[in-house]
C-alpha positions in Angstrom: 0.2 0.2 0.2 1.2 3.1 -1.0 1.6 5.5 1.8 -0.8 8.3 2.3 -0.3 11.6 1.1 -1.2 15.3 2.0 -3.3 15.7 -1.1 -5.4 12.7 0.9 -5.8 14.2 3.3 -7.6 17.5 1.8 -9.3 15.5 -1.4 -11.0 13.1 2.5 -12.5 16.6 3.2 -13.8 17.7 -0.2 -15.5 14.3 -0.4 -16.9 14.2 2.3 -18.1 18.1 2.4 -19.3 17.8 -1.7 -21.0 14.1 -0.6 -23.3 15.5 2.2 -24.6 18.3 0.0 -26.6 16.1 -2.7 -29.6 16.8 -2.1 -30.1 12.7 -0.6 -26.8 13.7 1.7 -26.4 14.3 5.4 -26.2 18.3 4.7 -28.5 19.3 1.8 -28.8 22.0 3.3 -25.1 23.3 1.4 -26.2 22.6 -1.6 -25.6 25.0 -3.9 -22.7 26.1 -1.6 -18.7 26.0 -3.7 -16.4 23.5 -1.9 -13.2 24.5 -3.9 -9.1 23.5 -2.3 -6.9 26.0 -1.6 -4.0 24.4 -4.4 -6.4 26.0 -7.1 -5.2 27.2 -10.2 -6.1 30.6 -9.9 -7.7 30.9 -6.3 -7.9 34.7 -6.7 -10.1 34.6 -9.4 -12.5 31.8 -8.1 -12.7 33.0 -4.8 -14.1 36.7 -5.7 -16.5 34.6 -8.9 -17.6 32.0 -6.4 -18.6 33.9 -4.2 -20.5 36.4 -6.0 -22.2 34.3 -7.6 -22.9 32.0 -5.3 -22.9 34.1 -2.5 -20.7 31.1 -0.4 -17.3 29.4 -0.1 -16.1 26.9 1.5 -12.6 26.5 0.8 -10.1 24.0 2.4 -6.8 25.5 3.4 -3.4 24.2 2.1 -2.3 21.1 5.4 1.0 22.6 7.5 3.0 20.1 9.8 4.9 20.0 13.5 7.8 16.6 13.0 7.1 15.7 17.1 8.9 12.0 17.2 11.5 11.4 19.9 14.8 12.7 17.1 15.6 8.7 18.6 12.5 7.7 16.6 13.9 6.2 12.1 9.7 7.6 12.0 8.3 10.7 11.5 5.3 11.4 13.2 3.0 14.7 11.8 1.2 16.5 13.5 -0.6 18.0 10.5 -3.4 21.2 10.8 -5.3 22.4 8.3 -8.2 24.9 8.2 -11.4 25.1 6.5 -13.2 28.8 5.5 -16.5 29.1 5.2 -16.8 33.3 3.1 -21.1 34.8 2.7 -22.2 37.4 0.3 -25.3 36.9 2.9 -27.4 39.5 -0.1 -26.5 36.1 -2.4 -26.8 33.4 -0.7 -30.0 34.6 2.2 -31.8 35.3 -1.1 -32.8 32.1 -0.2 -34.6 32.0 3.2 -33.6 27.8 4.5 -30.4 28.3 4.0 -28.5 28.2 6.5 -26.0 30.8 7.9 -21.8 31.1 7.6 -21.5 30.4 11.2 -24.2 27.3 10.1 -22.3 26.1 8.2 -19.6 26.5 10.6 -21.1 23.5 13.0 -23.2 21.8 9.8 -18.9 20.9 8.6 -17.7 20.3 12.4 -20.2 18.3 12.3 -18.9 16.3 9.1 -15.6 17.0 9.4 -14.9 15.9 13.2 -14.3 12.4 14.0 -13.3 11.6 9.8 -11.4 8.8 9.5 -9.3 9.6 6.4 -7.1 7.0 5.6 -3.5 7.2 6.1 -4.2 9.4 9.0 -5.4 10.0 12.5 -9.2 10.4 13.2 -9.8 14.4 12.2 -10.5 16.5 15.2 -11.9 20.2 14.7 -10.2 22.3 17.5 -11.5 25.7 17.3 -14.0 27.6 15.0 -13.0 31.8 14.6 -14.8 34.9 13.4 -12.5 36.4 10.7 -13.7 40.4 10.9 -14.3 41.3 7.1 -16.5 44.2 5.6 -17.6 42.5 2.7 -19.4 39.0 4.1 -19.5 37.0 7.2 -15.6 34.9 7.7 -15.5 31.9 9.7 -12.6 29.4 9.9 -12.5 25.9 11.1 -8.9 24.5 12.9 -8.9 20.9 12.2 -5.9 18.4 13.6 -4.7 15.3 12.5 -1.5 13.0 12.9 0.9 10.5 9.9 3.4 9.0 11.0 5.7 8.9 8.5 8.5 6.1 7.7 12.3 6.7 6.1 13.3 6.9 2.4 15.0 4.2 1.3 
């Protein structure tokens, strides 16, 4: 079996959200929201376009890590942190009253992602939700954490 990669982590988060937002999924109220991964080709343009057109953007951030194993261990234990941002333009998104506000989306995403098992990683933990002041939009950020072990290359 190939070792998991950081891309597997972001794709696991992406697939969990996009599956849940289908009509038959566990969070159909997210239907219509745009879900992007931060390594998209032209990120700024995609974010601006998605938020202007749809009014709700869920952005999966790039993971970063800290190596926490002892200096005597040949295996690296990586404590990985990433984030999911929820940006809402209420004037666009809330034209449909049934749609959840950004803060409610943050809670829905916590329910979807906390304890999520992605192969190669410890179960995902949602550790914080932060409100980010912004004059134009409602912006929340979820902090996520997991761990993976990686062996040395030959």
